[in-house]
C-alpha positions as CSV (number, residue, x, y, z in Angstrom):
1,M,0.2,-0.4,0.0
2,A,1.2,3.6,-1.1
3,K,2.3,6.3,1.8
4,T,0.0,9.0,1.4
5,Q,1.6,12.4,1.3
6,Q,-0.1,15.4,3.2
7,P,-0.8,18.4,0.6
8,R,1.2,21.1,1.6
9,K,-1.0,24.0,2.6
10,L,0.4,26.6,0.0
11,G,1.5,24.7,-2.7
12,R,4.8,26.0,-2.8
13,P,8.1,24.0,-3.8
14,R,9.5,22.0,-1.0
15,E,13.5,23.3,-1.6
16,W,12.3,26.9,-1.0
17,T,12.5,29.5,1.4
18,P,10.3,33.0,1.1
19,T,11.7,36.3,1.6
20,P,11.0,38.5,4.7
21,L,8.0,40.3,2.1
22,G,7.3,36.2,0.6
23,A,6.5,35.2,4.8
24,R,4.4,38.5,5.4
25,I,2.2,37.5,2.0
26,E,1.9,33.7,3.4
27,A,1.1,34.8,6.6
28,V,-1.1,37.3,5.9
29,A,-2.3,34.4,2.9
30,A,-2.7,31.6,5.7
31,K,-4.5,33.5,7.7
32,R,-7.4,34.2,5.2
33,G,-7.4,30.2,4.7
34,M,-5.9,31.2,1.3
35,S,-3.4,29.1,-0.7
36,I,-0.4,30.6,-2.9
37,A,-3.0,29.7,-6.6
38,E,-6.1,31.1,-5.0
39,L,-3.7,34.0,-4.0
40,S,-2.6,34.6,-7.7
41,T,-6.3,34.0,-9.5
42,A,-7.5,36.1,-6.8
43,A,-5.2,39.2,-7.6
44,G,-4.7,38.3,-11.5
45,I,-1.2,37.4,-11.6
46,D,0.3,34.4,-13.2
47,K,1.3,31.6,-10.2
48,V,5.7,31.8,-11.8
49,S,4.7,35.6,-10.8
50,L,4.3,35.3,-7.5
51,Y,6.3,32.9,-6.5
52,R,9.2,34.8,-7.9
53,V,8.2,37.6,-6.1
54,L,7.9,35.3,-2.7
55,S,10.9,34.1,-3.7
56,G,12.7,37.2,-3.9
57,K,13.6,36.3,-8.1
58,T,11.4,39.0,-8.2
59,P,13.8,41.4,-5.7
60,D,12.0,44.8,-5.8
61,P,8.4,44.2,-7.2
62,R,6.1,46.9,-9.0
63,L,3.7,49.2,-7.4
64,S,1.4,47.5,-9.9
65,T,1.6,43.9,-8.3
66,M,1.6,44.9,-4.6
67,L,-1.7,46.8,-6.1
68,A,-3.0,43.5,-7.3
69,I,-2.6,41.5,-4.8
70,A,-2.5,43.5,-1.2
71,P,-6.6,44.0,-2.0
72,A,-6.5,40.3,-2.8
73,L,-5.5,39.3,0.5
74,R,-7.9,42.0,2.3
75,T,-5.5,44.2,3.6
76,P,-3.6,47.6,3.6
77,I,-0.4,46.9,1.5
78,S,1.5,48.6,4.1
79,S,1.4,45.9,6.7
80,L,3.2,43.4,3.4
81,V,5.8,46.0,2.9
82,D,9.0,47.5,5.0
């Protein structure tokens, strides 16, 4: 019988650590019960682009990106950025 794996809560790659910005976005998404896929859909942002923001591959995301993410999380942008 095959071992059943527990689904990853946020659906991110296993070997990946979010940046401080990414961690704040993930924390708010988790508090809202949203997966990263759900957040990308709600924000109208491609999943790959969102992962780039969360992982720091896009170290300074555009204001338009953050203005899409914040309302999708129902949170002020100031709570996500330094």
